[in-house]
N, C-alpha and C positions, 0 to 999 in steps of 0.2 A: 161794675166797680171802676174807680179811678185809681190808677197805679202809676207810680214813678219808678223808673229803672235807672239806677246809677251805674254808669259804664255801659250805656245802651248800645254802643257800637262794637263792643268786644265780642270774643268768641262765645262767651256765655250770654252776655247781655242782649245781643241782637236776636238770637233765636228765641230767648225768653220774651222779649218785647213783641216779636212777631206772633208768638203763640198767644199772648194776651189779646192782641188785636183780633186774631182768628176766633178767639172765644167770645168776642163781642164787647170787650172792655175798652174804656178810654185810657190811653197809654201815653204818658209823658216819658221822654227819653233824654237823659243828660249826656252831653258830649262837649268836648272842648273845641271841636272843629266845625267851622262854618260849612265846609264841604260835606262832612259827614252828617251835618244837620239836614242837608238836602236829601241824603240817602234815607234818613229817618222819616222825613216828610213824605217821601215817595212810598214808604211802607205804612202810611197812615198812622205814624207815631208823631206826637206833638213834640218837636225838638225844643230843648232848653240848652242854649249854648253858654256854658260856664265851666270854669274849673271846678272839679268836684269838691275841692276844699273851700270854695266860695259859697258856703251853705246859705248865706243870706239871699243868694240869687234864686233859690228854688225851695227852700224849706218852709217858707210861709204857705206854700201849697198844702202843707200838712194839715191845715184847718179843714180841708175838704177831701183829702185823699183817703182811700181805704187801705192802701198798702204801699210800702216802700221796699224795693228790692236792691240790696247792696251787692252788685256784681262787678265791683272794681278789681283791678289788678295793679301791677306795678311794683317797683322795688321798695316803695315806702308803704306798702299795703298795711303793715302792722299799725303804724301810727295813724294812717288815714282811716282804718276801720274803727279805731277807738274814737277818733275825732267825730266821725259821722254818727256813731251811736249817741255820743254825748250831745252833739248839736241837734239831733232829731228829738231827743228827750226834752231838751230845752225849748225847741220850737213847738212841740206838742203842748207844753205848759203855757207858752206865750200865746198861741194862736188857736188852739183847738177847744171847742166847747166841752164843758164837763158833761154835757148830755150825749155827746157823740161816743160811739163805741171806741175802744182802744184801737189805735193805729197798728195794723199788722206790719211787723218789721222782719224781713227775711234776710239773714246774713249768709253769705256764701263761704263755706269752709272747704274741706277736702278730706278724702278718705285716707290720705297719707298719714293722718294723725293716729291711725291704728298701729303704725309702726311695722317693722320687719318681723314677720312670723310666717314661716312656710309650713307650719304644722297645725296651728290652731285656727278654726273657723270663727270669724267674728261677724257681728251684725251691728245694726244701728245703736243698740242699747249696750254694747260692750264698752267697758271703760277704756279710754284711749291708752295705747301702749307707749313704747318709746319712739315717739315720732322723730323723723329726721330733723336735723338742726334747722332746716329751712322753714319748717312748719311747727316747731315745738311750742311756739307761742299761741297757737290757735285754740287749744282746749280752754284756756282761761278766757279768751275773747268769746267763745261759744257761751260760756256760763254768764258772762256779762250781758249778752243779748237775751238769754233766757230769763234772767232774773231782774232785768230792768223794770222798775214799777210803772213806767210811763208808756210803755209800748207792749203790744202782744208779740213777743219775740219768738222766732223759731229759726232753726238752722238747717240748711241743706248742704250736704257734703258730696260734691261731685267726685267721681273717680276720673281716671284719664279720659279726656274727651277725644272723640274721633268724628269724622264726617266733615262735609263742606270744605272749608279751607284748611283743614288738617289739624288745627290747634297745636298741641305740643309735638305732634308727629310731623309737622310741616318741615322742621329742621332736618329730620332723618330722611324724609322723602326727597328734599332738595339735594342732600349729599349723595343719595343714591342716583339721582338723575344727572347731576353735574359732575360728580367725581367717579361715578361707578362703584361707590363704596357703600356697603350696608354695615353699620357698626352701632353698637349700643353700649352704654356704660354698665359696668358690673361684671357678673359671672353667669355662666350657663345655669339653666334649671329654674329660672324665675317665672313668675306668672304676672299677668297684667289684669288689674281690675279696671273695667272699661264702661263707658256709657256714651251713646251717640248724643250729639248736642240737641237734636230734636226731641229725643225721649227725655232728656234732662229738662228741657223747657216745659214739657207737659207736667213734670213733677212740680215745678214752681207754680204753674197755674192752679193745679189741684190744691196745693198747700194754701195758696192765698184764698181761693174760693171756699175752702173748708177750714178756715183759720180757727173757727170755734173749737174744732177737735185737734187741729195741728199745732196750735200755740203751745209753747213750752216743750216741744218735741225736737229731736234731731233725726233727720232722714238721710241715710246713705243713698246717694244717687248712683246706683251701680247695676250692671247686668247681673243676671242670676248665675252666670258661669264666668269664671276667670279664665283667660286664655294664655297659652304658653308663649313666653317671650321668644324662645327658640323657633317655634313654628311661625310666629309673626315675621321674624327676621328672614327665615328661609323663603316665605311667601313674598316678602318685599324684594328679595333678590330676583325671583321669577317674574314678578309684575313689572319691576322697573327696568329689567334687562341689565342690572349691575353684574359685574364680573363674578362676584362670589369667590370663595365662601364668605358668609357673614362673619363679623368679628365682634369681640368684646374688648373694651378698653377700660383702664383705670379712670374713675371719675375725676374731673379736674376742678369742679366747683360744687357748691351746695345744691344747685339745681340738679346737676347730673347725679349727685349722690342720692337725692330724693327719688330720682327716676329708677334707681336700683331696688327700691322698696317693693317687696312682695308681700301682699296681704290677701289672705283667702277670705273673701267677703260673701256672705249670704244675707243680703238685706231683706227685711220683712215689713218694716213699719209703714213704708209708703204703700205697699200692697194691702196691708191689713186695714189701715185707717183711711186711706184716700182712694183705694181702688186703682192705683197706678200700676201699669204694666209696660215695661220697655217693649217696643215692637220692631225696632230696626234690626237688620241682620248684624251679626257680630263683625268684628274687625277682620278676622281671617276670611270669613265666608264671602264678603264683598270687598276685599281689599283692592281688587282691580277697579271697582267703581269709585271707591274712596280716593284712590291714588289719582285717577283721572279727574275727579272733582277738584282735588288740590291743584293739579296742573292747570285746569281751566281758571281757577281763582287767581293763579299766578300769571296767567297769560302765556303759559308754556305750550309747546307743541305737544299735542296728545299723541302718544306712540301707539 
């Protein structure tokens, strides 16, 4: 396959691009940075240096691509997601042969859209609940992707990512190391829906390779077991050498409010349709390894 990753140097995009390369595919990676383009080239990813909103710089590739993966982030992700889907559909109509199979379009959502619920078990096919304000717009965008007539759309919803450079946990690792404080927004008793970045990347590859059965579907990218927030914080105290005890605090912004979301997820669709199985150890079991990986990525002294 020929695959284009939008946001190819991000915490989701880079492992996804690397996984496609390992699977033997031709991979293009969009980035805004010339320096990061060199990183992509070193990973055998063909760099495209352009702002993601400058779709004319890369979407003509849609004539010969098999899949586009939207793995972008940023404060304007809502507007950018809508722009990219619309521009891709237009590019397909302008550049792609009517004899070619539909272009696979994978949009990255997130499991926070299930909302806060500490009692009900949810899965890929559960209707979204009351999502936190930060992600309340996502269900409508999911449906736009799935129903667009010009692409074979599907959606992957990652849970909280861990591993490598730490993703959303990096901030909390840094505070533990630099200030000796382990703190988390919200209240005790929560649970974390999690996925290692490498396991998530494998889900994207399988979904693209098996797009004939994956198209029109939504896949929750999450481990089989949700982990205790309290247990994670206590383990971080031990691993980081922070003073302890760990603390909770009142969320101060929409992102921290979203982090307080507890959703009990038991995904099944990726397992049933694609044969996907997360293989990495959980966050708690290998937190010492993941914490040191974050330190190494930051150039910190490994303790």
